[in-house]
Structure formats: C-alpha cells, structure tokens
Biopython code that builds the backbone (N, CA, C, O; Angstrom):
import numpy as np
from Bio.PDB.StructureBuilder import StructureBuilder

atoms = [
    (1, "UNK", "N", (-146.369, -16.490, 173.730)),
    (1, "UNK", "CA", (-146.047, -16.212, 175.111)),
    (1, "UNK", "C", (-145.442, -14.802, 175.178)),
    (1, "UNK", "O", (-144.535, -14.472, 174.414)),
    (2, "UNK", "N", (-145.947, -13.989, 176.084)),
    (2, "UNK", "CA", (-145.431, -12.627, 176.224)),
    (2, "UNK", "C", (-144.060, -12.658, 176.894)),
    (2, "UNK", "O", (-143.724, -13.638, 177.558)),
    (3, "UNK", "N", (-143.266, -11.605, 176.730)),
    (3, "UNK", "CA", (-141.963, -11.550, 177.409)),
    (3, "UNK", "C", (-142.091, -11.665, 178.929)),
    (3, "UNK", "O", (-141.220, -12.239, 179.582)),
    (4, "UNK", "N", (-143.165, -11.125, 179.490)),
    (4, "UNK", "CA", (-143.363, -11.178, 180.937)),
    (4, "UNK", "C", (-143.629, -12.613, 181.403)),
    (4, "UNK", "O", (-143.086, -13.057, 182.414)),
    (5, "UNK", "N", (-144.455, -13.319, 180.665)),
    (5, "UNK", "CA", (-144.734, -14.718, 181.003)),
    (5, "UNK", "C", (-143.470, -15.553, 180.827)),
    (5, "UNK", "O", (-143.182, -16.417, 181.654)),
    (6, "UNK", "N", (-142.715, -15.305, 179.763)),
    (6, "UNK", "CA", (-141.458, -16.022, 179.546)),
    (6, "UNK", "C", (-140.490, -15.770, 180.698)),
    (6, "UNK", "O", (-139.802, -16.689, 181.142)),
    (7, "UNK", "N", (-140.431, -14.537, 181.182)),
    (7, "UNK", "CA", (-139.559, -14.224, 182.317)),
    (7, "UNK", "C", (-140.037, -14.950, 183.567)),
    (7, "UNK", "O", (-139.218, -15.446, 184.341)),
    (8, "UNK", "N", (-141.344, -15.020, 183.776)),
    (8, "UNK", "CA", (-141.882, -15.754, 184.921)),
    (8, "UNK", "C", (-141.549, -17.233, 184.851)),
    (8, "UNK", "O", (-141.197, -17.841, 185.862)),
    (9, "UNK", "N", (-141.657, -17.814, 183.668)),
    (9, "UNK", "CA", (-141.314, -19.226, 183.477)),
    (9, "UNK", "C", (-139.822, -19.438, 183.741)),
    (9, "UNK", "O", (-139.436, -20.420, 184.376)),
    (10, "UNK", "N", (-138.995, -18.528, 183.259)),
    (10, "UNK", "CA", (-137.545, -18.638, 183.485)),
    (10, "UNK", "C", (-137.227, -18.579, 184.973)),
    (10, "UNK", "O", (-136.421, -19.367, 185.468)),
    (11, "UNK", "N", (-137.851, -17.654, 185.683)),
    (11, "UNK", "CA", (-137.660, -17.578, 187.139)),
    (11, "UNK", "C", (-138.107, -18.863, 187.815)),
    (11, "UNK", "O", (-137.403, -19.404, 188.667)),
    (12, "UNK", "N", (-139.282, -19.348, 187.432)),
    (12, "UNK", "CA", (-139.808, -20.572, 188.033)),
    (12, "UNK", "C", (-138.845, -21.740, 187.835)),
    (12, "UNK", "O", (-138.568, -22.483, 188.777)),
    (13, "UNK", "N", (-138.338, -21.905, 186.623)),
    (13, "UNK", "CA", (-137.407, -22.998, 186.348)),
    (13, "UNK", "C", (-136.122, -22.843, 187.156)),
    (13, "UNK", "O", (-135.591, -23.820, 187.685)),
    (14, "UNK", "N", (-135.625, -21.609, 187.246)),
    (14, "UNK", "CA", (-134.417, -21.332, 188.020)),
    (14, "UNK", "C", (-134.612, -21.749, 189.472)),
    (14, "UNK", "O", (-133.747, -22.405, 190.053)),
    (15, "UNK", "N", (-135.755, -21.370, 190.065)),
    (15, "UNK", "CA", (-136.031, -21.690, 191.467)),
    (15, "UNK", "C", (-136.262, -23.179, 191.663)),
    (15, "UNK", "O", (-135.774, -23.751, 192.637)),
    (16, "UNK", "N", (-136.993, -23.819, 190.762)),
    (16, "UNK", "CA", (-137.299, -25.242, 190.916)),
    (16, "UNK", "C", (-136.044, -26.110, 190.848)),
    (16, "UNK", "O", (-135.899, -27.054, 191.625)),
    (17, "UNK", "N", (-135.142, -25.794, 189.923)),
    (17, "UNK", "CA", (-133.897, -26.565, 189.785)),
    (17, "UNK", "C", (-133.094, -26.536, 191.090)),
    (17, "UNK", "O", (-132.429, -27.509, 191.444)),
    (18, "UNK", "N", (-133.166, -25.419, 191.787)),
    (18, "UNK", "CA", (-132.409, -25.251, 193.033)),
    (18, "UNK", "C", (-133.213, -25.654, 194.278)),
    (18, "UNK", "O", (-132.720, -25.579, 195.404)),
    (19, "UNK", "N", (-134.443, -26.077, 194.051)),
    (19, "UNK", "CA", (-135.331, -26.470, 195.150)),
    (19, "UNK", "C", (-135.540, -25.324, 196.138)),
    (19, "UNK", "O", (-135.601, -25.535, 197.350)),
    (20, "UNK", "N", (-135.648, -24.105, 195.597)),
    (20, "UNK", "CA", (-135.892, -22.917, 196.419)),
    (20, "UNK", "C", (-137.395, -22.700, 196.531)),
    (20, "UNK", "O", (-138.135, -22.910, 195.570)),
    (21, "UNK", "N", (-137.837, -22.280, 197.702)),
    (21, "UNK", "CA", (-139.250, -21.980, 197.914)),
    (21, "UNK", "C", (-139.529, -20.560, 197.417)),
    (21, "UNK", "O", (-138.805, -19.622, 197.750)),
    (22, "UNK", "N", (-140.580, -20.417, 196.622)),
    (22, "UNK", "CA", (-140.870, -19.137, 195.987)),
    (22, "UNK", "C", (-142.358, -19.020, 195.686)),
    (22, "UNK", "O", (-143.114, -19.984, 195.813)),
    (23, "UNK", "N", (-142.753, -17.840, 195.291)),
    (23, "UNK", "CA", (-144.124, -17.578, 194.869)),
    (23, "UNK", "C", (-144.085, -16.491, 193.792)),
    (23, "UNK", "O", (-143.439, -15.458, 193.971)),
    (24, "UNK", "N", (-144.771, -16.723, 192.685)),
    (24, "UNK", "CA", (-144.922, -15.690, 191.662)),
    (24, "UNK", "C", (-145.986, -14.717, 192.162)),
    (24, "UNK", "O", (-147.066, -15.132, 192.584)),
    (25, "UNK", "N", (-145.677, -13.419, 192.112)),
    (25, "UNK", "CA", (-146.577, -12.395, 192.643)),
    (25, "UNK", "C", (-146.804, -11.315, 191.595)),
    (25, "UNK", "O", (-146.343, -11.444, 190.460)),
    (26, "UNK", "N", (-147.500, -10.268, 191.962)),
    (26, "UNK", "CA", (-147.674, -9.106, 191.097)),
    (26, "UNK", "C", (-148.620, -9.372, 189.944)),
    (26, "UNK", "O", (-149.550, -10.173, 190.050)),
    (27, "UNK", "N", (-148.364, -8.682, 188.837)),
    (27, "UNK", "CA", (-149.250, -8.718, 187.682)),
    (27, "UNK", "C", (-149.464, -10.098, 187.101)),
    (27, "UNK", "O", (-150.570, -10.404, 186.655)),
    (28, "UNK", "N", (-148.437, -10.952, 187.088)),
    (28, "UNK", "CA", (-148.611, -12.302, 186.548)),
    (28, "UNK", "C", (-149.573, -13.114, 187.406)),
    (28, "UNK", "O", (-150.411, -13.844, 186.877)),
    (29, "UNK", "N", (-149.462, -12.995, 188.705)),
    (29, "UNK", "CA", (-150.374, -13.716, 189.598)),
    (29, "UNK", "C", (-151.788, -13.182, 189.452)),
    (29, "UNK", "O", (-152.748, -13.953, 189.459)),
    (30, "UNK", "N", (-151.924, -11.875, 189.320)),
    (30, "UNK", "CA", (-153.249, -11.283, 189.150)),
    (30, "UNK", "C", (-153.889, -11.802, 187.863)),
    (30, "UNK", "O", (-155.088, -12.082, 187.843)),
    (31, "UNK", "N", (-153.117, -11.933, 186.802)),
    (31, "UNK", "CA", (-153.662, -12.442, 185.537)),
    (31, "UNK", "C", (-154.152, -13.871, 185.688)),
    (31, "UNK", "O", (-155.126, -14.269, 185.049)),
    (32, "UNK", "N", (-153.488, -14.634, 186.522)),
    (32, "UNK", "CA", (-153.890, -16.042, 186.719)),
    (32, "UNK", "C", (-155.147, -16.156, 187.574)),
    (32, "UNK", "O", (-156.024, -16.971, 187.287)),
    (33, "UNK", "N", (-155.233, -15.347, 188.617)),
    (33, "UNK", "CA", (-156.278, -15.534, 189.619)),
    (33, "UNK", "C", (-157.369, -14.464, 189.598)),
    (33, "UNK", "O", (-158.328, -14.573, 190.362)),
    (34, "UNK", "N", (-157.262, -13.452, 188.768)),
    (34, "UNK", "CA", (-158.232, -12.368, 188.800)),
    (34, "UNK", "C", (-158.397, -11.802, 187.397)),
    (34, "UNK", "O", (-158.220, -12.506, 186.402)),
    (35, "UNK", "N", (-158.736, -10.536, 187.335)),
    (35, "UNK", "CA", (-158.925, -9.852, 186.061)),
    (35, "UNK", "C", (-157.573, -9.587, 185.400)),
    (35, "UNK", "O", (-156.627, -9.182, 186.075)),
    (36, "UNK", "N", (-157.470, -9.809, 184.099)),
    (36, "UNK", "CA", (-156.210, -9.518, 183.402)),
    (36, "UNK", "C", (-155.821, -8.049, 183.552)),
    (36, "UNK", "O", (-156.677, -7.165, 183.574)),
    (37, "UNK", "N", (-154.521, -7.806, 183.653)),
    (37, "UNK", "CA", (-154.017, -6.439, 183.702)),
    (37, "UNK", "C", (-152.653, -6.408, 183.039)),
    (37, "UNK", "O", (-151.980, -7.433, 182.928)),
    (38, "UNK", "N", (-152.259, -5.250, 182.609)),
    (38, "UNK", "CA", (-150.962, -5.083, 181.955)),
    (38, "UNK", "C", (-149.858, -5.086, 183.007)),
    (38, "UNK", "O", (-150.008, -4.511, 184.085)),
    (39, "UNK", "N", (-148.765, -5.733, 182.682)),
    (39, "UNK", "CA", (-147.591, -5.709, 183.540)),
    (39, "UNK", "C", (-146.356, -5.653, 182.663)),
    (39, "UNK", "O", (-146.356, -6.170, 181.546)),
    (40, "UNK", "N", (-145.313, -5.031, 183.161)),
    (40, "UNK", "CA", (-144.086, -4.881, 182.378)),
    (40, "UNK", "C", (-142.953, -5.736, 182.913)),
    (40, "UNK", "O", (-141.833, -5.680, 182.405)),
    (41, "UNK", "N", (-143.243, -6.540, 183.951)),
    (41, "UNK", "CA", (-142.177, -7.333, 184.556)),
    (41, "UNK", "C", (-142.747, -8.622, 185.136)),
    (41, "UNK", "O", (-143.950, -8.876, 185.073)),
    (42, "UNK", "N", (-141.867, -9.414, 185.693)),
    (42, "UNK", "CA", (-142.255, -10.633, 186.404)),
    (42, "UNK", "C", (-141.732, -10.490, 187.828)),
    (42, "UNK", "O", (-140.546, -10.244, 188.046)),
    (43, "UNK", "N", (-142.632, -10.648, 188.790)),
    (43, "UNK", "CA", (-142.268, -10.497, 190.200)),
    (43, "UNK", "C", (-142.365, -11.839, 190.908)),
    (43, "UNK", "O", (-143.222, -12.666, 190.595)),
    (44, "UNK", "N", (-141.473, -12.038, 191.862)),
    (44, "UNK", "CA", (-141.495, -13.262, 192.664)),
    (44, "UNK", "C", (-141.042, -12.935, 194.077)),
    (44, "UNK", "O", (-140.278, -11.998, 194.309)),
    (45, "UNK", "N", (-141.531, -13.729, 195.005)),
    (45, "UNK", "CA", (-141.044, -13.691, 196.376)),
    (45, "UNK", "C", (-140.239, -14.958, 196.595)),
    (45, "UNK", "O", (-140.699, -16.054, 196.275)),
    (46, "UNK", "N", (-139.059, -14.814, 197.131)),
    (46, "UNK", "CA", (-138.184, -15.945, 197.410)),
    (46, "UNK", "C", (-138.078, -16.093, 198.915)),
    (46, "UNK", "O", (-137.698, -15.150, 199.609)),
    (47, "UNK", "N", (-138.409, -17.267, 199.423)),
    (47, "UNK", "CA", (-138.390, -17.513, 200.861)),
    (47, "UNK", "C", (-137.011, -18.046, 201.265)),
    (47, "UNK", "O", (-136.681, -19.209, 201.031)),
    (48, "UNK", "N", (-136.225, -17.171, 201.870)),
    (48, "UNK", "CA", (-134.835, -17.513, 202.194)),
    (48, "UNK", "C", (-134.593, -17.687, 203.687)),
    (48, "UNK", "O", (-133.618, -18.323, 204.089)),
    (49, "UNK", "N", (-135.462, -17.134, 204.499)),
    (49, "UNK", "CA", (-135.218, -17.081, 205.936)),
    (49, "UNK", "C", (-134.454, -15.807, 206.250)),
    (49, "UNK", "O", (-133.684, -15.313, 205.426)),
    (50, "UNK", "N", (-134.670, -15.285, 207.432)),
    (50, "UNK", "CA", (-134.012, -14.041, 207.830)),
    (50, "UNK", "C", (-132.533, -14.271, 208.105)),
    (50, "UNK", "O", (-132.160, -15.198, 208.823)),
    (51, "UNK", "N", (-131.699, -13.418, 207.529)),
    (51, "UNK", "CA", (-130.263, -13.481, 207.763)),
    (51, "UNK", "C", (-129.500, -14.385, 206.825)),
    (51, "UNK", "O", (-128.272, -14.439, 206.894)),
    (52, "UNK", "N", (-130.191, -15.100, 205.945)),
    (52, "UNK", "CA", (-129.484, -16.005, 205.028)),
    (52, "UNK", "C", (-129.775, -15.665, 203.566)),
    (52, "UNK", "O", (-129.748, -16.537, 202.697)),
    (53, "UNK", "N", (-130.052, -14.394, 203.309)),
    (53, "UNK", "CA", (-130.418, -13.973, 201.957)),
    (53, "UNK", "C", (-129.235, -13.900, 200.994)),
    (53, "UNK", "O", (-129.396, -14.135, 199.796)),
    (54, "UNK", "N", (-128.061, -13.580, 201.503)),
    (54, "UNK", "CA", (-126.918, -13.276, 200.637)),
    (54, "UNK", "C", (-126.573, -14.375, 199.636)),
    (54, "UNK", "O", (-126.356, -14.049, 198.469)),
    (55, "UNK", "N", (-126.507, -15.651, 200.009)),
    (55, "UNK", "CA", (-126.183, -16.676, 198.997)),
    (55, "UNK", "C", (-127.219, -16.753, 197.875)),
    (55, "UNK", "O", (-126.872, -17.035, 196.728)),
    (56, "UNK", "N", (-128.479, -16.505, 198.199)),
    (56, "UNK", "CA", (-129.523, -16.519, 197.180)),
    (56, "UNK", "C", (-129.331, -15.345, 196.208)),
    (56, "UNK", "O", (-129.406, -15.514, 194.991)),
    (57, "UNK", "N", (-129.086, -14.171, 196.762)),
    (57, "UNK", "CA", (-128.869, -12.979, 195.937)),
    (57, "UNK", "C", (-127.644, -13.172, 195.044)),
    (57, "UNK", "O", (-127.678, -12.848, 193.857)),
    (58, "UNK", "N", (-126.582, -13.693, 195.612)),
    (58, "UNK", "CA", (-125.359, -13.907, 194.827)),
    (58, "UNK", "C", (-125.620, -14.818, 193.633)),
    (58, "UNK", "O", (-125.166, -14.535, 192.524)),
    (59, "UNK", "N", (-126.349, -15.907, 193.853)),
    (59, "UNK", "CA", (-126.617, -16.836, 192.756)),
    (59, "UNK", "C", (-127.553, -16.220, 191.717)),
    (59, "UNK", "O", (-127.373, -16.424, 190.517)),
    (60, "UNK", "N", (-128.546, -15.470, 192.176)),
    (60, "UNK", "CA", (-129.437, -14.786, 191.244)),
    (60, "UNK", "C", (-128.660, -13.809, 190.363)),
    (60, "UNK", "O", (-128.890, -13.746, 189.155)),
    (61, "UNK", "N", (-127.752, -13.056, 190.956)),
    (61, "UNK", "CA", (-126.994, -12.050, 190.197)),
    (61, "UNK", "C", (-125.997, -12.683, 189.228)),
    (61, "UNK", "O", (-125.568, -12.026, 188.280)),
    (62, "UNK", "N", (-125.622, -13.932, 189.445)),
    (62, "UNK", "CA", (-124.751, -14.626, 188.489)),
    (62, "UNK", "C", (-125.487, -14.898, 187.176)),
    (62, "UNK", "O", (-124.870, -14.949, 186.112)),
    (63, "UNK", "N", (-126.795, -15.070, 187.256)),
    (63, "UNK", "CA", (-127.594, -15.461, 186.096)),
    (63, "UNK", "C", (-128.376, -14.300, 185.497)),
    (63, "UNK", "O", (-128.427, -14.137, 184.278)),
    (64, "UNK", "N", (-128.988, -13.493, 186.368)),
    (64, "UNK", "CA", (-129.882, -12.441, 185.909)),
    (64, "UNK", "C", (-129.220, -11.075, 186.041)),
    (64, "UNK", "O", (-128.528, -10.799, 187.021)),
    (65, "UNK", "N", (-129.441, -10.229, 185.044)),
    (65, "UNK", "CA", (-128.873, -8.876, 185.015)),
    (65, "UNK", "C", (-129.531, -8.012, 186.077)),
    (65, "UNK", "O", (-130.750, -8.037, 186.244)),
    (66, "UNK", "N", (-128.725, -7.257, 186.783)),
    (66, "UNK", "CA", (-129.234, -6.317, 187.786)),
    (66, "UNK", "C", (-129.567, -5.001, 187.103)),
    (66, "UNK", "O", (-128.740, -4.439, 186.384)),
    (67, "UNK", "N", (-130.793, -4.508, 187.330)),
    (67, "UNK", "CA", (-131.207, -3.233, 186.750)),
    (67, "UNK", "C", (-131.718, -2.346, 187.869)),
    (67, "UNK", "O", (-132.449, -2.802, 188.749)),
    (68, "UNK", "N", (-131.333, -1.079, 187.836)),
    (68, "UNK", "CA", (-131.808, -0.127, 188.831)),
    (68, "UNK", "C", (-132.951, 0.689, 188.282)),
    (68, "UNK", "O", (-133.486, 1.550, 188.981)),
]
sb = StructureBuilder()
sb.init_structure("model")
sb.init_model(0)
sb.init_chain("A")
sb.init_seg("    ")
for serial, (resi, resn, name, xyz) in enumerate(atoms, 1):
    if name == "N":
        sb.init_residue(resn, " ", resi, " ")
    sb.init_atom(name, np.array(xyz, "f"), 0.0, 1.0, " ", f" {name:<3s}", serial, name[0])
structure = sb.get_structure()
C-alpha cells in the first residue's frame, strides 16, 4: 500500500468513526475511476454545512498535523 493510499484509508476511517459525510477526491479518486496517475497526497471533501465548519476543523487538527 502506498503512503497516499494509507493516508486515504486513515482519513476514511477517521470520518466513518465520527459518522461524517465525506468524499475522497483528487488523484486517489482518479486512480479508482480512471487512468492511474501520480499523486503526492490524499484529498477529501468533508460535508459540514455552511457556517458549521469550525468544530470539524478543530477535531481534524487534534489528530492530523497542519502543513502549509
């Protein structure tokens, strides 16, 4: 398993445990549904609703390192 796939699995498990609605996007999704391509990260969309993002971000930052 590549580091990118492992990161995607980790994100998926994190979201599922919390019953958060999400979608894996970007290079990992393209590899699943189209032609393989190189990717250096794991991308996801988290459906939080407008105006209620802060609690989700706070919990994510408790677990995952923030990188700029």
